[in-house]
C-alpha positions as CSV (number, residue, x, y, z in Angstrom):
1,M,-77.2,-30.0,22.6
2,N,-75.5,-26.8,21.4
3,V,-72.2,-27.7,23.0
4,W,-72.3,-31.2,21.6
5,L,-72.9,-30.0,18.1
6,Q,-70.0,-27.5,18.5
7,A,-67.7,-30.2,19.7
8,I,-68.7,-32.5,16.8
9,F,-68.0,-29.7,14.3
10,L,-64.6,-29.0,15.9
11,V,-63.6,-32.7,15.9
12,A,-64.9,-33.4,12.4
13,S,-63.5,-30.3,10.7
14,S,-60.0,-30.3,12.2
15,K,-57.3,-31.9,10.0
16,K,-55.3,-33.5,12.8
17,G,-57.9,-33.9,15.5
18,V,-58.7,-32.0,18.6
19,S,-57.4,-32.8,22.0
20,S,-59.7,-32.8,25.1
21,N,-57.8,-29.9,26.5
22,Q,-58.5,-27.9,23.4
23,L,-62.2,-28.7,23.6
24,H,-62.1,-27.7,27.2
25,R,-60.7,-24.3,26.4
26,M,-62.7,-23.6,23.3
27,L,-66.1,-24.7,24.6
28,G,-65.6,-23.4,28.2
29,I,-66.6,-26.8,29.8
30,A,-64.9,-28.9,32.4
31,L,-61.9,-31.0,31.3
32,K,-63.6,-34.2,32.4
33,S,-66.7,-33.3,30.3
34,A,-64.5,-32.5,27.3
35,W,-62.7,-35.8,27.6
36,F,-66.0,-37.7,27.8
37,M,-67.4,-35.8,24.8
38,S,-64.3,-36.3,22.6
39,Y,-64.3,-40.1,23.5
40,R,-68.0,-40.4,22.6
41,I,-67.6,-38.5,19.3
42,R,-64.6,-40.6,18.3
43,E,-66.5,-43.8,19.0
44,A,-69.4,-42.6,16.9
45,M,-67.0,-41.7,14.1
46,R,-65.2,-45.0,14.2
47,E,-65.8,-47.3,11.2
48,N,-68.1,-50.0,12.4
49,G,-67.4,-53.7,12.3
50,L,-64.4,-55.8,11.9
51,A,-64.7,-56.4,8.1
52,V,-62.4,-59.0,6.7
53,F,-59.5,-58.0,4.5
54,G,-58.8,-59.1,0.9
55,V,-62.4,-59.0,-0.4
56,D,-62.6,-59.6,-4.2
57,G,-59.0,-61.0,-4.3
58,G,-57.4,-57.8,-3.0
59,V,-53.8,-57.8,-1.7
60,V,-53.3,-58.0,2.1
61,E,-50.0,-57.4,3.7
62,V,-49.3,-59.3,6.9
63,D,-46.3,-58.6,9.1
64,E,-45.2,-58.9,12.7
65,T,-42.9,-56.7,14.7
66,F,-41.6,-56.1,18.2
67,I,-42.5,-52.9,20.0
68,G,-41.7,-51.3,23.3
69,H,-40.5,-52.9,26.5
70,D,-42.7,-55.4,28.3
71,K,-41.8,-54.9,32.0
72,T,-43.4,-58.1,33.1
73,I,-40.8,-60.1,31.2
74,K,-37.7,-58.0,31.8
75,P,-38.1,-55.9,35.0
76,K,-36.3,-52.6,35.4
77,G,-32.7,-52.8,36.6
78,E,-31.7,-55.9,34.7
79,K,-29.0,-55.7,32.1
80,K,-30.2,-54.1,28.8
81,G,-30.0,-56.4,25.8
82,R,-30.6,-56.1,22.1
83,G,-32.9,-59.1,21.9
84,Y,-36.6,-59.1,21.2
85,H,-37.8,-61.4,23.9
86,H,-38.7,-58.6,26.4
87,K,-40.7,-56.7,23.8
88,N,-44.4,-56.8,22.9
89,K,-45.2,-58.8,19.8
90,V,-47.6,-57.2,17.4
91,L,-49.2,-58.6,14.2
92,S,-50.4,-56.1,11.6
93,L,-52.6,-56.6,8.6
94,V,-53.0,-53.9,5.9
95,D,-55.6,-54.1,3.0
96,R,-53.9,-52.6,0.0
97,N,-57.2,-51.8,-1.8
98,S,-59.2,-50.1,1.0
99,G,-56.2,-48.8,3.0
100,Q,-57.6,-50.2,6.3
101,A,-55.1,-51.6,8.8
102,R,-55.5,-53.7,12.0
103,S,-52.9,-54.4,14.6
104,I,-53.2,-57.2,17.2
105,V,-50.9,-57.9,20.2
106,V,-50.0,-61.6,20.2
107,D,-48.3,-63.9,22.7
108,D,-45.6,-65.1,20.3
109,V,-44.8,-65.0,16.6
110,K,-45.1,-68.7,15.9
111,A,-47.0,-69.9,12.9
112,S,-49.3,-71.9,15.1
113,T,-50.3,-68.7,16.9
114,L,-50.5,-66.4,13.9
115,A,-52.3,-68.6,11.3
116,P,-55.7,-68.7,13.1
117,I,-55.6,-64.9,13.5
118,I,-54.8,-64.4,9.9
119,R,-57.5,-66.9,8.8
120,A,-60.1,-65.1,10.9
121,N,-59.3,-61.7,9.3
122,L,-58.9,-62.7,5.7
123,A,-61.8,-63.2,3.3
124,R,-62.7,-66.8,2.5
125,D,-61.5,-67.0,-1.1
126,E,-60.1,-69.8,-3.3
127,R,-57.1,-67.6,-4.2
128,C,-56.0,-67.7,-0.6
129,L,-52.5,-69.0,0.1
130,P,-52.4,-72.8,0.4
131,A,-50.4,-72.6,3.7
132,L,-53.3,-70.8,5.4
133,R,-56.0,-73.2,4.4
134,P,-57.3,-75.4,7.3
């Protein structure tokens, strides 16, 4: 219990977080134990629930982007291109009032794919955009 409390203190009090390697060195425990402890502590500190965005008419920013290199679509060794078809598609939502953000990997960036995800994550409000109403 003493080691757990020390680990919780180190994780909670550090400004930029503590790596498992650092916990391993500072607490004198096995690296595997330090990883397990840091994982459990971070899970306990995580904000619970997937609350909807835009409560009380707040502003929500929604944007999609292309990140990385999806090797299942464009295997290594093929000619490199500047297009986006071989990249992972990511949808991000940011609540301007609370500062919370959520990113979701999607199959494509078509409106038919994105609209249900956006509807599920936005608060049910009459001020919602007409295009997103069912």
